C-alpha positions in Angstrom: -74.8 14.4 8.6 -77.0 11.4 8.9 -80.9 12.3 7.6 -82.6 9.3 8.7 -85.4 9.4 11.1 -84.7 11.2 14.3 -84.7 8.6 16.8 -81.7 6.7 14.4 -79.9 10.3 14.0 -79.9 11.4 17.3 -77.3 8.3 18.3 -75.0 9.9 15.8 -75.5 13.3 17.5 -74.7 11.7 20.9 -71.3 10.2 19.7 -70.6 13.7 18.3 -71.4 15.3 21.7 -69.2 13.0 23.6 -66.4 13.9 21.6 -67.1 17.7 22.1 -67.3 16.8 25.9 -64.0 15.1 26.1 -62.5 18.3 24.5 -64.0 20.3 27.2 -63.2 18.5 30.0 -59.6 18.1 28.4 -59.1 21.8 29.1 -60.1 21.5 32.6 -58.7 18.7 33.9 -55.6 17.2 32.2 -52.2 17.6 33.1 -50.5 20.1 30.6 -53.5 20.5 28.6 -52.9 23.9 27.6 -49.9 23.1 25.8 -51.2 20.1 24.3 -54.3 22.1 23.3 -52.2 24.9 21.7 -49.7 22.3 19.7 -53.1 20.6 18.4 -55.0 23.3 17.2 -51.8 24.6 15.1 -52.4 28.0 15.3 -56.1 28.2 15.0 -58.2 27.6 18.5 -61.9 26.7 17.6 -63.9 27.4 20.8 -67.6 27.6 21.4 -70.5 27.9 24.0 -73.1 25.4 24.3 -75.0 24.3 27.6 -76.3 21.0 26.3 -75.8 18.9 23.3 -78.4 19.3 20.2 -78.5 18.5 16.9 -77.1 21.8 15.5 -74.2 21.8 18.2 -73.5 18.3 17.0 -73.5 19.4 13.6 -71.4 22.2 14.2 -68.8 19.9 15.8 -68.9 17.5 13.2 -68.3 20.1 10.5 -65.5 21.4 12.5 -63.8 17.8 13.2 -64.0 17.3 9.4 -62.1 20.3 8.5 -59.4 19.1 10.9 -60.3 21.5 13.3 -60.5 20.6 17.4 -63.3 22.3 19.1 -63.3 23.0 22.2 -66.6 23.6 23.9 -67.3 25.9 27.3 -70.1 25.9 29.3 -71.5 21.9 29.3 -74.0 21.2 32.1 -74.8 24.9 32.6 -78.5 25.8 32.4 -80.2 29.4 31.9 -81.9 29.8 35.4 -84.9 31.3 33.6 -85.8 28.1 31.5 -87.7 28.1 28.5 -90.1 31.3 29.7 -93.0 31.7 26.9 -93.2 35.4 28.0 -91.4 38.4 26.7 -89.8 39.5 29.9 -88.9 35.6 30.8 -87.2 34.9 26.9 -85.2 37.9 27.4 -83.8 37.2 30.9 -83.0 34.0 29.4 -81.5 35.5 26.5 -79.5 37.9 28.6 -78.7 35.1 31.1 -77.1 33.1 28.0 -75.5 35.9 26.3 -74.0 37.0 29.9 -72.4 33.5 30.5 -71.1 33.0 27.2 -69.4 36.2 27.1 -67.7 35.8 30.7 -66.5 32.1 30.0 -65.0 33.5 26.5 -63.5 35.9 28.1 -61.8 33.7 31.1 -60.6 31.3 28.4 -59.1 33.9 26.0 -57.4 35.4 29.1 -55.9 32.1 30.5 -54.7 31.1 26.8 -52.6 34.4 26.3 -50.9 33.6 29.7 -50.2 29.8 28.8 -48.7 31.1 25.5 -45.0 30.7 25.2 -43.0 34.6 24.9 -42.6 35.3 21.5 -45.4 33.2 20.0 -49.1 33.8 19.3 -52.4 32.1 18.9 -55.8 32.8 16.8 -59.1 32.3 18.7 -62.5 31.5 16.5 -65.4 31.8 18.9 -68.2 30.9 17.4 -71.9 30.2 18.7 -72.6 26.6 19.3 -76.1 25.6 17.7 -76.3 27.7 14.5 -72.5 27.6 12.9 -71.0 25.1 10.4 -67.8 25.1 9.1 -66.9 25.3 5.3 -63.4 25.9 5.0 -60.3 24.2 6.3 -58.0 25.8 8.9 -55.4 27.4 6.1 -58.2 29.0 4.2 -59.9 30.4 7.0 -56.4 31.8 8.2 -55.5 33.2 5.0 -58.8 34.7 5.1 -58.0 36.3 8.6 -54.9 37.5 7.6 -56.2 39.5 4.6 -58.7 41.2 6.8 -55.4 42.8 8.2 -57.0 43.6 11.5 -56.4 41.8 15.2 -60.0 41.2 15.6 -62.7 40.3 13.3 -66.8 40.3 13.9 -69.3 38.5 12.1 -72.0 40.2 10.2 -75.2 39.5 8.6 -78.0 40.9 6.3 -80.7 40.9 8.5 -81.6 41.3 11.9 -83.0 37.8 13.3 -85.6 37.9 16.2 -87.7 34.9 14.7 -90.1 34.4 11.9 -92.2 36.9 11.3 -95.4 36.6 13.1 -94.0 33.9 15.3 -94.4 34.0 19.3 -90.5 34.5 19.1 -90.8 37.4 16.8 -93.6 38.9 19.0 -91.9 38.7 21.9 -88.1 40.0 20.9 -88.7 42.5 17.8 -88.5 45.2 20.4 -84.6 44.3 20.2 -84.2 45.5 16.5 -84.5 49.3 18.1 -81.4 48.5 20.3 -79.0 47.4 17.8 -78.9 49.9 14.5 -77.5 48.9 11.1 -73.4 49.7 10.8 -73.1 52.9 8.7 -72.7 52.6 5.0 -68.9 53.1 4.9 -68.6 50.0 7.2 -70.9 47.6 5.1 -69.8 45.1 2.8 -71.8 42.9 0.3 -75.0 43.9 2.1 -74.0 42.6 6.1 -75.4 45.5 7.6 -75.6 44.1 11.4 -72.7 43.2 13.7 -73.4 39.4 14.9 -71.6 37.7 17.9 -72.2 34.6 16.5 -68.8 34.7 15.7 -65.5 36.7 16.1 -61.6 36.1 15.6 
């Protein structure tokens, strides 16, 4: 992470973005790329969705590469059709647009991946948001945590329901969403994590 002037640091982000873009292209264009991808992932595929490079996206990619992971990027070059609308309805439409694209792309990737795995073998896929997730541990520790959970699918969870900073324009426009997503029941909460978060699941 280069903490210098913004103009200087963006060159580093651009370089990292090219690495991630290359991996995204590998999935769809290279002969035998699925087998190569499965072999290089060593039992843990990290998959994300991002329509365009950003500082958060590049930092996420960098931390993944640093810990020996091979990020697969879906959605590059696709833009939400409603743009950065300032109105509540415009922001909601854009949010729904991005979430819908992300879910469809992830489901299609998982379905294709399942079809490509050799009989008798398996793979673990971590899907995570592309702009606000960083990796803090390596593959082996992550897989151990997943195995300890003793479940075929695990979702991330968080302590608060994030719809922007209090009194921000984002909060004023989207705070009504909190009523649509209730807290987990107490028996499902752990360490104060009250809300499911689709920002990461395995």
